[in-house]
PAKOL-142103 format. One record per residue: x negated, y negated, z negated of N, C-alpha, C in turn; residue in three letters; residue number from 1. Coordinates in Angstrom, 3 decimals. Each point is the difference from the previous one (the first is absolute). Example, Ala and Ser with C-alpha at 12.3 -4.5 7.8 and 13.67 -1.06 7.14 Angstrom:
2
rec n.u:-13.190 | n.v:5.690 | n.w:-7.800 | ca.u:0.890 | ca.v:-1.190 | ca.w:0.000 | c.u:-0.900 | c.v:-1.200 | c.w:0.000 | resn:ALA | resi:1
rec n.u:0.350 | n.v:-1.050 | n.w:0.720 | ca.u:-0.820 | ca.v:-1.190 | ca.w:-0.060 | c.u:0.770 | c.v:-1.090 | c.w:-0.730 | resn:SER | resi:2
This chain:
94
rec n.u:-2.610 | n.v:-7.562 | n.w:51.296 | ca.u:0.099 | ca.v:1.178 | ca.w:-0.821 | c.u:-0.505 | c.v:-0.303 | c.w:-1.420 | resn:MET | resi:1
rec n.u:-1.020 | n.v:-0.797 | n.w:-0.115 | ca.u:-0.530 | ca.v:-0.380 | ca.w:-1.290 | c.u:1.020 | c.v:-0.809 | c.w:-0.778 | resn:THR | resi:2
rec n.u:0.737 | n.v:-0.838 | n.w:0.657 | ca.u:1.016 | ca.v:-0.800 | ca.w:-0.669 | c.u:1.093 | c.v:0.877 | c.w:-0.591 | resn:LEU | resi:3
rec n.u:0.375 | n.v:1.049 | n.w:0.692 | ca.u:1.017 | ca.v:0.907 | ca.w:-0.512 | c.u:-0.479 | c.v:0.696 | c.w:-1.266 | resn:LEU | resi:4
rec n.u:-1.238 | n.v:0.421 | n.w:-0.020 | ca.u:-0.545 | ca.v:0.674 | ca.w:-1.169 | c.u:-0.043 | c.v:-0.944 | c.w:-1.201 | resn:ALA | resi:5
rec n.u:-0.405 | n.v:-1.227 | n.w:0.213 | ca.u:-0.063 | ca.v:-0.957 | ca.w:-1.096 | c.u:1.383 | c.v:-0.367 | c.w:-0.515 | resn:LEU | resi:6
rec n.u:0.943 | n.v:-0.160 | n.w:0.898 | ca.u:1.345 | ca.v:-0.336 | ca.w:-0.453 | c.u:0.625 | c.v:1.164 | c.w:-0.754 | resn:SER | resi:7
rec n.u:-0.349 | n.v:1.232 | n.w:0.356 | ca.u:0.502 | ca.v:1.171 | ca.w:-0.728 | c.u:-0.528 | c.v:0.041 | c.w:-1.415 | resn:GLY | resi:8
rec n.u:-1.257 | n.v:-0.353 | n.w:-0.197 | ca.u:-0.588 | ca.v:-0.019 | ca.w:-1.335 | c.u:0.622 | c.v:-1.099 | c.w:-0.849 | resn:CYS | resi:9
rec n.u:0.269 | n.v:-1.130 | n.w:0.617 | ca.u:0.610 | ca.v:-1.107 | ca.w:-0.738 | c.u:1.385 | c.v:0.391 | c.w:-0.492 | resn:ALA | resi:10
rec n.u:0.727 | n.v:0.754 | n.w:0.781 | ca.u:1.331 | ca.v:0.449 | ca.w:-0.406 | c.u:-0.051 | c.v:0.928 | c.w:-1.197 | resn:GLY | resi:11
rec n.u:-1.033 | n.v:0.814 | n.w:-0.098 | ca.u:-0.142 | ca.v:0.903 | ca.w:-1.139 | c.u:-0.245 | c.v:-0.774 | c.w:-1.288 | resn:LEU | resi:12
rec n.u:-0.753 | n.v:-1.053 | n.w:0.088 | ca.u:-0.287 | ca.v:-0.791 | ca.w:-1.193 | c.u:1.255 | c.v:-0.646 | c.w:-0.569 | resn:ARG | resi:13
rec n.u:0.888 | n.v:-0.429 | n.w:0.853 | ca.u:1.211 | ca.v:-0.661 | ca.w:-0.460 | c.u:0.945 | c.v:0.975 | c.w:-0.684 | resn:LYS | resi:14
rec n.u:0.030 | n.v:1.242 | n.w:0.426 | ca.u:0.949 | ca.v:0.951 | ca.w:-0.564 | c.u:-0.410 | c.v:0.494 | c.w:-1.389 | resn:SER | resi:15
rec n.u:-1.289 | n.v:0.035 | n.w:-0.287 | ca.u:-0.436 | ca.v:0.455 | ca.w:-1.324 | c.u:-1.113 | c.v:-0.907 | c.w:-0.517 | resn:SER | resi:16
rec n.u:0.384 | n.v:-1.085 | n.w:-0.686 | ca.u:-1.013 | ca.v:-0.934 | ca.w:-0.496 | c.u:-0.810 | c.v:0.642 | c.w:-1.129 | resn:PRO | resi:17
rec n.u:-1.266 | n.v:-0.342 | n.w:-0.110 | ca.u:-0.817 | ca.v:0.559 | ca.w:-1.078 | c.u:0.432 | c.v:-0.567 | c.w:-1.348 | resn:PRO | resi:18
rec n.u:-0.213 | n.v:0.731 | n.w:-1.076 | ca.u:0.365 | ca.v:-0.526 | ca.w:-1.319 | c.u:-0.853 | c.v:-1.207 | c.w:-0.341 | resn:PRO | resi:19
rec n.u:0.566 | n.v:-0.879 | n.w:-0.784 | ca.u:-0.727 | ca.v:-1.203 | ca.w:-0.397 | c.u:-1.111 | c.v:0.383 | c.w:-0.978 | resn:LYS | resi:20
rec n.u:-1.237 | n.v:-0.327 | n.w:0.281 | ca.u:-1.087 | ca.v:0.405 | ca.w:-0.880 | c.u:0.055 | c.v:-0.647 | c.w:-1.374 | resn:PRO | resi:21
rec n.u:0.538 | n.v:-1.190 | n.w:-0.126 | ca.u:0.046 | ca.v:-0.674 | ca.w:-1.292 | c.u:0.987 | c.v:0.662 | c.w:-0.953 | resn:ALA | resi:22
rec n.u:1.034 | n.v:0.653 | n.w:0.516 | ca.u:1.028 | ca.v:0.585 | ca.w:-0.854 | c.u:-0.525 | c.v:1.210 | c.w:-0.777 | resn:ALA | resi:23
rec n.u:-0.816 | n.v:0.805 | n.w:0.604 | ca.u:-0.465 | ca.v:1.228 | ca.w:-0.647 | c.u:-0.907 | c.v:-0.270 | c.w:-1.196 | resn:ARG | resi:24
rec n.u:-1.045 | n.v:-0.849 | n.w:0.097 | ca.u:-0.836 | ca.v:-0.237 | ca.w:-1.173 | c.u:0.771 | c.v:-0.618 | c.w:-1.165 | resn:PRO | resi:25
rec n.u:0.969 | n.v:-0.877 | n.w:0.276 | ca.u:0.785 | ca.v:-0.594 | ca.w:-1.075 | c.u:0.796 | c.v:1.069 | c.w:-0.733 | resn:GLN | resi:26
rec n.u:0.562 | n.v:0.940 | n.w:0.740 | ca.u:0.771 | ca.v:1.069 | ca.w:-0.635 | c.u:-0.901 | c.v:0.844 | c.w:-0.887 | resn:ALA | resi:27
rec n.u:-1.202 | n.v:0.332 | n.w:0.487 | ca.u:-0.921 | ca.v:0.790 | ca.w:-0.805 | c.u:-0.425 | c.v:-0.771 | c.w:-1.238 | resn:LYS | resi:28
rec n.u:-0.221 | n.v:-1.303 | n.w:0.149 | ca.u:-0.392 | ca.v:-0.817 | ca.w:-1.131 | c.u:1.113 | c.v:-0.032 | c.w:-1.038 | resn:GLN | resi:29
rec n.u:1.234 | n.v:-0.124 | n.w:0.444 | ca.u:1.137 | ca.v:-0.003 | ca.w:-0.925 | c.u:0.087 | c.v:1.340 | c.w:-0.724 | resn:ALA | resi:30
rec n.u:-0.215 | n.v:1.093 | n.w:0.726 | ca.u:0.027 | ca.v:1.324 | ca.w:-0.619 | c.u:-1.109 | c.v:0.132 | c.w:-1.037 | resn:ASP | resi:31
rec n.u:-1.177 | n.v:-0.524 | n.w:0.303 | ca.u:-1.116 | ca.v:0.063 | ca.w:-0.942 | c.u:0.317 | c.v:-0.786 | c.w:-1.269 | resn:ALA | resi:32
rec n.u:0.644 | n.v:-1.147 | n.w:0.164 | ca.u:0.375 | ca.v:-0.796 | ca.w:-1.173 | c.u:1.052 | c.v:0.730 | c.w:-0.833 | resn:LYS | resi:33
rec n.u:0.966 | n.v:0.586 | n.w:0.662 | ca.u:1.042 | ca.v:0.738 | ca.w:-0.714 | c.u:-0.602 | c.v:1.213 | c.w:-0.696 | resn:ALA | resi:34
rec n.u:-0.906 | n.v:0.686 | n.w:0.686 | ca.u:-0.644 | ca.v:1.165 | ca.w:-0.602 | c.u:-0.782 | c.v:-0.413 | c.w:-1.245 | resn:GLN | resi:35
rec n.u:-0.730 | n.v:-1.095 | n.w:0.085 | ca.u:-0.763 | ca.v:-0.492 | ca.w:-1.151 | c.u:0.931 | c.v:-0.360 | c.w:-1.146 | resn:GLN | resi:36
rec n.u:1.138 | n.v:-0.623 | n.w:0.324 | ca.u:0.982 | ca.v:-0.364 | ca.w:-1.032 | c.u:0.484 | c.v:1.239 | c.w:-0.749 | resn:HIS | resi:37
rec n.u:0.411 | n.v:1.024 | n.w:0.737 | ca.u:0.523 | ca.v:1.200 | ca.w:-0.645 | c.u:-1.084 | c.v:0.766 | c.w:-0.748 | resn:TYR | resi:38
rec n.u:-1.217 | n.v:-0.011 | n.w:0.537 | ca.u:-1.097 | ca.v:0.661 | ca.w:-0.701 | c.u:-0.262 | c.v:-0.701 | c.w:-1.335 | resn:TYR | resi:39
rec n.u:-0.073 | n.v:-1.332 | n.w:0.021 | ca.u:-0.217 | ca.v:-0.774 | ca.w:-1.228 | c.u:1.138 | c.v:0.217 | c.w:-0.994 | resn:ASP | resi:40
rec n.u:1.222 | n.v:0.035 | n.w:0.502 | ca.u:1.148 | ca.v:0.256 | ca.w:-0.856 | c.u:-0.118 | c.v:1.380 | c.w:-0.647 | resn:LEU | resi:41
rec n.u:-0.433 | n.v:0.970 | n.w:0.773 | ca.u:-0.205 | ca.v:1.347 | ca.w:-0.533 | c.u:-1.029 | c.v:0.011 | c.w:-1.113 | resn:GLY | resi:42
rec n.u:-1.095 | n.v:-0.729 | n.w:0.187 | ca.u:-1.027 | ca.v:-0.070 | ca.w:-1.044 | c.u:0.535 | c.v:-0.663 | c.w:-1.271 | resn:LEU | resi:43
rec n.u:0.785 | n.v:-1.061 | n.w:0.182 | ca.u:0.580 | ca.v:-0.681 | ca.w:-1.167 | c.u:0.917 | c.v:0.936 | c.w:-0.783 | resn:GLN | resi:44
rec n.u:0.873 | n.v:0.704 | n.w:0.715 | ca.u:0.933 | ca.v:0.911 | ca.w:-0.662 | c.u:-0.736 | c.v:1.171 | c.w:-0.638 | resn:GLN | resi:45
rec n.u:-1.025 | n.v:0.480 | n.w:0.664 | ca.u:-0.806 | ca.v:1.108 | ca.w:-0.538 | c.u:-0.652 | c.v:-0.417 | c.w:-1.312 | resn:TYR | resi:46
rec n.u:-0.557 | n.v:-1.210 | n.w:-0.037 | ca.u:-0.669 | ca.v:-0.473 | ca.w:-1.215 | c.u:0.985 | c.v:-0.192 | c.w:-1.152 | resn:SER | resi:47
rec n.u:1.273 | n.v:-0.207 | n.w:0.327 | ca.u:1.042 | ca.v:-0.142 | ca.w:-1.024 | c.u:0.642 | c.v:1.350 | c.w:-0.342 | resn:LYS | resi:48
rec n.u:-0.531 | n.v:1.057 | n.w:0.612 | ca.u:0.506 | ca.v:1.369 | ca.w:-0.164 | c.u:1.433 | c.v:0.162 | c.w:0.505 | resn:GLU | resi:49
rec n.u:0.397 | n.v:-0.827 | n.w:0.949 | ca.u:1.284 | ca.v:0.143 | ca.w:0.696 | c.u:-0.254 | c.v:0.857 | c.w:1.241 | resn:ASN | resi:50
rec n.u:-0.174 | n.v:1.299 | n.w:-0.227 | ca.u:-0.453 | ca.v:0.879 | ca.w:1.075 | c.u:1.016 | c.v:0.164 | c.w:1.123 | resn:TYR | resi:51
rec n.u:1.276 | n.v:-0.030 | n.w:-0.313 | ca.u:1.021 | ca.v:0.103 | ca.w:1.037 | c.u:-0.052 | c.v:-1.186 | c.w:0.957 | resn:GLY | resi:52
rec n.u:-0.102 | n.v:-1.203 | n.w:-0.570 | ca.u:-0.080 | ca.v:-1.206 | ca.w:0.836 | c.u:-1.334 | c.v:-0.059 | c.w:0.749 | resn:LYS | resi:53
rec n.u:-1.062 | n.v:0.447 | n.w:-0.646 | ca.u:-1.308 | ca.v:0.031 | ca.w:0.661 | c.u:0.035 | c.v:0.954 | c.w:1.187 | resn:ALA | resi:54
rec n.u:0.639 | n.v:1.140 | n.w:-0.201 | ca.u:0.112 | ca.v:0.989 | ca.w:1.074 | c.u:0.735 | c.v:-0.594 | c.w:1.196 | resn:LYS | resi:55
rec n.u:1.111 | n.v:-0.680 | n.w:-0.245 | ca.u:0.765 | ca.v:-0.624 | ca.w:1.080 | c.u:-0.837 | c.v:-1.041 | c.w:0.751 | resn:GLU | resi:56
rec n.u:-0.734 | n.v:-0.813 | n.w:-0.736 | ca.u:-0.810 | ca.v:-1.049 | ca.w:0.625 | c.u:-1.120 | c.v:0.612 | c.w:0.843 | resn:ALA | resi:57
rec n.u:-0.664 | n.v:1.019 | n.w:-0.522 | ca.u:-1.068 | ca.v:0.642 | ca.w:0.763 | c.u:0.555 | c.v:0.702 | c.w:1.240 | resn:PHE | resi:58
rec n.u:1.189 | n.v:0.558 | n.w:-0.108 | ca.u:0.622 | ca.v:0.631 | ca.w:1.172 | c.u:0.273 | c.v:-1.046 | c.w:1.086 | resn:GLN | resi:59
rec n.u:0.433 | n.v:-1.185 | n.w:-0.412 | ca.u:0.221 | ca.v:-1.089 | ca.w:0.961 | c.u:-1.321 | c.v:-0.391 | c.w:0.660 | resn:GLN | resi:60
rec n.u:-1.066 | n.v:-0.080 | n.w:-0.791 | ca.u:-1.317 | ca.v:-0.349 | ca.w:0.546 | c.u:-0.437 | c.v:1.021 | c.w:1.042 | resn:ALA | resi:61
rec n.u:0.259 | n.v:1.266 | n.w:-0.265 | ca.u:-0.364 | ca.v:1.064 | ca.w:0.944 | c.u:0.794 | c.v:-0.149 | c.w:1.294 | resn:VAL | resi:62
rec n.u:1.261 | n.v:-0.353 | n.w:-0.098 | ca.u:0.836 | ca.v:-0.151 | ca.w:1.194 | c.u:-0.523 | c.v:-1.085 | c.w:0.942 | resn:GLU | resi:63
rec n.u:-0.670 | n.v:-1.008 | n.w:-0.540 | ca.u:-0.534 | ca.v:-1.070 | ca.w:0.839 | c.u:-1.301 | c.v:0.396 | c.w:0.689 | resn:PHE | resi:64
rec n.u:-0.524 | n.v:1.168 | n.w:-0.313 | ca.u:-1.215 | ca.v:0.459 | ca.w:0.671 | c.u:-0.693 | c.v:1.080 | c.w:-0.796 | resn:GLY | resi:65
rec n.u:0.369 | n.v:1.248 | n.w:0.223 | ca.u:-0.587 | ca.v:1.092 | ca.w:-0.787 | c.u:-1.487 | c.v:0.209 | c.w:0.254 | resn:PRO | resi:66
rec n.u:-0.507 | n.v:-0.444 | n.w:1.142 | ca.u:-1.404 | ca.v:0.233 | ca.w:0.328 | c.u:-0.900 | c.v:-1.205 | c.w:-0.258 | resn:ASN | resi:67
rec n.u:0.567 | n.v:-1.075 | n.w:-0.524 | ca.u:-0.819 | ca.v:-1.159 | ca.w:-0.352 | c.u:-0.674 | c.v:0.278 | c.w:-1.340 | resn:THR | resi:68
rec n.u:-0.968 | n.v:-0.822 | n.w:-0.353 | ca.u:-0.706 | ca.v:0.177 | ca.w:-1.274 | c.u:0.977 | c.v:-0.057 | c.w:-1.174 | resn:ALA | resi:69
rec n.u:0.910 | n.v:-0.979 | n.w:0.032 | ca.u:0.988 | ca.v:-0.098 | ca.w:-1.090 | c.u:0.975 | c.v:1.168 | c.w:0.015 | resn:LEU | resi:70
rec n.u:0.365 | n.v:0.447 | n.w:1.198 | ca.u:0.903 | ca.v:1.141 | ca.w:0.109 | c.u:-0.601 | c.v:1.248 | c.w:-0.618 | resn:GLY | resi:71
rec n.u:-1.283 | n.v:0.211 | n.w:0.236 | ca.u:-0.692 | ca.v:1.163 | ca.w:-0.562 | c.u:-0.090 | c.v:-0.124 | c.w:-1.522 | resn:VAL | resi:72
rec n.u:-0.332 | n.v:-1.197 | n.w:-0.493 | ca.u:-0.065 | ca.v:-0.220 | ca.w:-1.455 | c.u:1.376 | c.v:0.202 | c.w:-0.639 | resn:LYS | resi:73
rec n.u:1.027 | n.v:-0.491 | n.w:0.674 | ca.u:1.357 | ca.v:0.156 | ca.w:-0.527 | c.u:0.370 | c.v:1.478 | c.w:-0.089 | resn:ALA | resi:74
rec n.u:-0.403 | n.v:0.777 | n.w:0.991 | ca.u:0.280 | ca.v:1.441 | ca.w:-0.030 | c.u:-0.745 | c.v:0.676 | c.w:-1.155 | resn:GLN | resi:75
rec n.u:-1.224 | n.v:-0.416 | n.w:-0.263 | ca.u:-0.752 | ca.v:0.535 | ca.w:-1.135 | c.u:0.719 | c.v:-0.326 | c.w:-1.307 | resn:GLU | resi:76
rec n.u:0.485 | n.v:-1.243 | n.w:-0.103 | ca.u:0.722 | ca.v:-0.406 | ca.w:-1.205 | c.u:1.308 | c.v:0.764 | c.w:-0.151 | resn:ASN | resi:77
rec n.u:0.650 | n.v:0.297 | n.w:1.118 | ca.u:1.231 | ca.v:0.795 | ca.w:-0.065 | c.u:-0.283 | c.v:1.395 | c.w:-0.541 | resn:LEU | resi:78
rec n.u:-1.116 | n.v:0.581 | n.w:0.395 | ca.u:-0.358 | ca.v:1.333 | ca.w:-0.524 | c.u:-0.257 | c.v:-0.071 | c.w:-1.504 | resn:ARG | resi:79
rec n.u:-0.664 | n.v:-1.062 | n.w:-0.459 | ca.u:-0.244 | ca.v:-0.185 | ca.w:-1.433 | c.u:1.316 | c.v:-0.132 | c.w:-0.753 | resn:LYS | resi:80
rec n.u:0.906 | n.v:-0.778 | n.w:0.554 | ca.u:1.295 | ca.v:-0.207 | ca.w:-0.642 | c.u:0.773 | c.v:1.315 | c.w:-0.072 | resn:ILE | resi:81
rec n.u:-0.065 | n.v:0.801 | n.w:1.064 | ca.u:0.683 | ca.v:1.310 | ca.w:-0.008 | c.u:-0.508 | c.v:0.846 | c.w:-1.157 | resn:GLN | resi:82
rec n.u:-1.316 | n.v:0.011 | n.w:-0.210 | ca.u:-0.575 | ca.v:0.784 | ca.w:-1.100 | c.u:0.462 | c.v:-0.537 | c.w:-1.344 | resn:LYS | resi:83
rec n.u:0.020 | n.v:-1.319 | n.w:-0.137 | ca.u:0.443 | ca.v:-0.610 | ca.w:-1.257 | c.u:1.460 | c.v:0.343 | c.w:-0.270 | resn:ILE | resi:84
rec n.u:0.844 | n.v:-0.156 | n.w:1.013 | ca.u:1.427 | ca.v:0.283 | ca.w:-0.175 | c.u:0.231 | c.v:1.474 | c.w:-0.331 | resn:LEU | resi:85
rec n.u:-0.762 | n.v:0.870 | n.w:0.614 | ca.u:0.123 | ca.v:1.434 | ca.w:-0.289 | c.u:-0.410 | c.v:0.285 | c.w:-1.441 | resn:LYS | resi:86
rec n.u:-1.080 | n.v:-0.613 | n.w:-0.448 | ca.u:-0.456 | ca.v:0.182 | ca.w:-1.376 | c.u:1.038 | c.v:-0.532 | c.w:-0.986 | resn:THR | resi:87
rec n.u:0.543 | n.v:-1.165 | n.w:0.289 | ca.u:1.024 | ca.v:-0.575 | ca.w:-0.883 | c.u:1.236 | c.v:0.889 | c.w:-0.049 | resn:LEU | resi:88
rec n.u:0.367 | n.v:0.552 | n.w:1.134 | ca.u:1.149 | ca.v:0.896 | ca.w:0.058 | c.u:-0.255 | c.v:1.254 | c.w:-0.829 | resn:GLU | resi:89
rec n.u:-1.203 | n.v:0.535 | n.w:0.079 | ca.u:-0.347 | ca.v:1.189 | ca.w:-0.784 | c.u:0.028 | c.v:-0.309 | c.w:-1.487 | resn:GLU | resi:90
rec n.u:-0.480 | n.v:-1.182 | n.w:-0.374 | ca.u:0.018 | ca.v:-0.376 | ca.w:-1.407 | c.u:1.417 | c.v:-0.177 | c.w:-0.521 | resn:LEU | resi:91
rec n.u:0.878 | n.v:-0.541 | n.w:0.819 | ca.u:1.394 | ca.v:-0.194 | ca.w:-0.400 | c.u:0.731 | c.v:1.323 | c.w:-0.159 | resn:ASP | resi:92
rec n.u:-0.402 | n.v:0.994 | n.w:0.759 | ca.u:0.695 | ca.v:1.290 | ca.w:-0.055 | c.u:-0.405 | c.v:0.838 | c.w:-1.208 | resn:SER | resi:93
rec n.u:-1.046 | n.v:-0.397 | n.w:-0.714 | ca.u:-0.470 | ca.v:0.763 | ca.w:-1.169 | c.u:0.718 | c.v:-0.394 | c.w:-1.250 | resn:LYS | resi:94
């Protein structure tokens, strides 16, 4: 009876293999690198007053992880850019 129980458990393992542990950290690391790239790009464009391009870059950074430290900073920068763009729009309309 014990042999039947063990063979039943072995059959379950074959039908649904566990995910490879090495694959997940590499994916997160790649996302972190991409997020850092877009965040840095956003800062570069912001410093050049290219607010449209900065906004796009920060939005990309947020997509790679809105709850990470960089994601939160990118969201703060997006709010700043929104205020700047609104102010510029108001000035143009006068």
